[in-house]
PABAVEX-798631 format. One record per residue (C-alpha): x, y, z. Coordinates in steps of 0.001 Angstrom, whole numbers, plus 500000, padded with zeros to 6 digits. Example, Ala and Ser with C-alpha at 12.3 -4.5 7.8 and 13.67 -1.06 7.14 Angstrom:
# residues 2
512300495500507800513670498940507140
//
This chain:
# residues 398
468645457245476953469539455598480236473187455323479160473236459019478183471731459948481536474444457986483323477161459734481327475670463156482099475471462227485765479168461331485815480054464621484122478045466666486603479591464902489568483095465293488170482848469010487404483431470361490936486645468326491284488045469836488080486815473414488299487797476344490460486279476083493922484388479200495105485329480955498303483056480217501274480037482541501396481218484043504700484807484624503580486419487942504567489970489092503965492353487750506582493878489992509227497201491783508913500204489504509175498224486322508398499228484381505292496828482758502890497075478996502477500552477934501264500777477086497611501660473517496656505118473510495093504459470450492941501390472170491435502672475739491342503112475799487570499761474152486757497005476403485492493240475976485794491147473947486075492630472890489427492435469403490856492685467757494253494289469763497041495190472509494555491478473281494129491461474850497609490059478388497002492220479770499821495395479141497789496144482400495977496401482489492217498682484831490313499052486142486779501312488749485184499581491867483955499693495620483644498310497068486886498253500806486211494448500993486157492436503772487795489849501899489858491168503103493226491607506691492046495363506891492627496419508034489164495135509921486141496079507190483684499089506926481402501459506181484282500742509489486072500309508937489844498709511760491770500706513986494103501285512273497434501571508687496231504556506813497662507752505758495925506594502131496165503559503070494085505537505187491632507987502332491090505062500082490069504923497538492849501238497187491990498474494590492051495013494244490564492861492158492920490042489757492122486634491125493056486244489374496418489786490260497469489362493856496259486185494285498307487463492381501342484617489851501400482969487198499269481149488749496330478803487169493763480729485379491041479026487550488405479637490683490481479163494119488968479144497669490282475372497397490690476024495028493602477755497823495568475720501051495561477297503405498094474014505012499098472560501893500740474971501887503690473641502726507110475538504954509510476451501881511559477892500159508487479833503289507536481424503257510996481984499510511280485434498542512509485343495676509985485595498171507123483540496122504696482178498815502419483119497935498840486564499035497703487817498066501173491263496912500036492176499892497834495621501138498781496339498161501051499832496695500824500379492979500352503504490943501054503514488582498069505518485345498358506145483057495410508680480691493838511040483575492981510950485381496328508933487921498295508161491631497838505666494228499065503027495423496556499977497725496723496416497003495557495654499617492905492648498308490942490059495566490532490514492611488166487425492096486045485305489050486774485960486236484327489104487828482869491389484937483843491480482100486330489711482747489622488920486442489193485276485970490075485680482876492225488716482726494511491743484790495480493630486157492490496176488960492019497475490421488788501123491269489481502471494201487491504757492804484804507532495305485594507997493661489027506510490231488449509831488409488190510582489218491850507941486695492931506883484560489932508857482866487145506304483716484417503125485648483722501019482515483230497991481805485419498653479383488280498347478988492042501871479836493119501485482653495667500905483260499361499667486679500486499821488649503734498555492185504391501196494570505782501663498300506407502645500337503367506075501993503427505982505792503547507557508536505644505022511106504460501496511898505570498121510899504160496887513094501292493331514022500343492358514512496712489069516126495705487673513882492985484451515908492822483053519055494486479529519346493113478401521723495819479221522075499492476811519258500272477996516927497483481695516187497903483781513214496738487243512688498276489956510081497659492559509436500345496109508698499188499282507278500732497894505727503917499950503065505657497076500818506756493666499772505518491069502497506159487721501506507670485986504867508147486204508587507410484155511177509350483646514927509068482790517719511473482701521495511286485131523877512976484518527259514579481494529499514901478203528079513666479605524556513185478148521208514198481172519622515832479858516050516032481669513673513688479439511993511079480672509403508553481181509553504817480397506450502743482819504685500415482100503911496770483472500773495158485871503053493242487327504319496547485698507760496778484604508864500252481266510572499674479302513258501511475880513850499908473363515552502139471058517029499506468297514419499893468746512784496501467439509313495709470974507939495465472349509607498596473004507782501869469798508329503857471530509102507150473428512024505542470297513699504201469654517049505850473064517293507544474159520209505376477547521025503962480635518906504501481879521703506778478675521285508839477552524909509101480957526423509862480899530174509223484510529914508087483695526894505877486318524882507747486125521196508627488134518250509930488288514620508856488789511804511340490232508717509663490314505284511323492391502285510241491787498547510630493769498475513898491661501263515446494321503969515056492895507419514319494236510606512779492387513943512544493148516064509476492733519710510520492410523011508672490429521695505694488285524018503591486513524334500247488473522839497345487977522144493660488094518934491670491698517818491314493028519643494389495339517615496639496050518602500243498028516832502936496481515593506169498095517694508899497627518451512569497017521933513998500757522688513790501050521703510149502795518379510805501917515531508399499825512690509833499779508988509061499017505779510958501691503915512909503030500756511330501188497605512391503982495735514157502058492439514298502373492201510508506097491551509903507532492310506483511162491209506738510457487717505421507731486307503220505205483598504011507745480921503072510616482409505079512360484062502148513829487562502640511699490419501337513464492036498405512290495676498669512628496622502335514531499761501360511186501513500798510627501536504573513543503935505019514140503002508612511586501188510758510632497781509355507260496658510778507451493543512912511232493413513067511439494801516591514243497100515572514837499806513009516397498959509714520036499965509584520256503540508395522556504135505446525976505099506710527451508340505385530493507957503212533676508663505161535019512150504676537931512182502243541285512330503942543454515296503015546224514500500587549557513942502342551631517089502451555231516874501186557804517005503954559301520491504225562707520849502627565464521046505254566687524555505816570300525092504655572777525126507515575482527828507534578923526581506514581278526149509496583681529047510041587185528291508657589639527087511250593024528975511552595986527195509976598139525357512532601226527310513669604651525608513278606169524379516519609016526671517782612584525559517026614349524022519973616736526369521845620444525379522262621411524202525709
//
């Protein structure tokens, strides 16, 4: 028995060195432009369980996968992105993120949706500049660097806990197989990536999709095509009868921004009694103020009652599309290992962090006109005939 106890003791002590190491309990997603811990080249092809220095939970793990899921509410399934999604998204530069990465903070290793009820948030939490309501990283772009190079991707869904590798434990991304070879040599699970959050490439505005309108005081909205991580969304009424103070919506773990003021048991308490999303406006008009992780704000004007499935663009009072400025402190030209980023063309001009605009495509030179044939010389008139010479006169006799 004593021998067996010793053996069990050795096994228990050895387990942490061989297993995946959990993220620290106070871990939150790093700031824009900051890379995760560099992967160890000699161990980049080794899968779990990880040993020695490679067991560091801050080294990002990758795996190839399909990443067209619907968790963030950006598509209807079957490869059908909603109106307003960027070309980067449509071309499937997509990631599924492990649960802690997806939510922007350390989550329980056996996390489930029950750990993130949207109705428990206070008004202060809904307005926090940290943006740590669940679903925090939906739509955030990530500069992914690996053995094959670097490219910008977008977080589109959550990776289920326990599916592979560190999904419920550390930092893991499922890289869409259609673009995986730009950064990784295979789809196998291993720690071979470094990640950095960057602004998403788009020249268009933010869009707002109504994912549910269950009454004027029970509205679910999904924002699409934003450049930077969103931390809060607020509403206020417009015009006669309206309460014009901004009050926040809360975010569900599936990325819906929710206004529920009907006093239900599963409604955010601070919203109860505040009325319709348009806050008493006689014209049923409202505005949304949206704040990003850098503190930039846009106000979407001219919004009204919509139906489930409607998509409208965030515009100012003059109808101009609105989006956040690029975060210049998060450069995208080169990856975490100094390699050039392979898909900068999606920025169509300004490349964040470069200090200068990307070279615009040069127009093709105008075709030169075909050479014209030299004009034929005009015929010259023939010279007039000269008179025949006259014979010299005969000499006269002396």
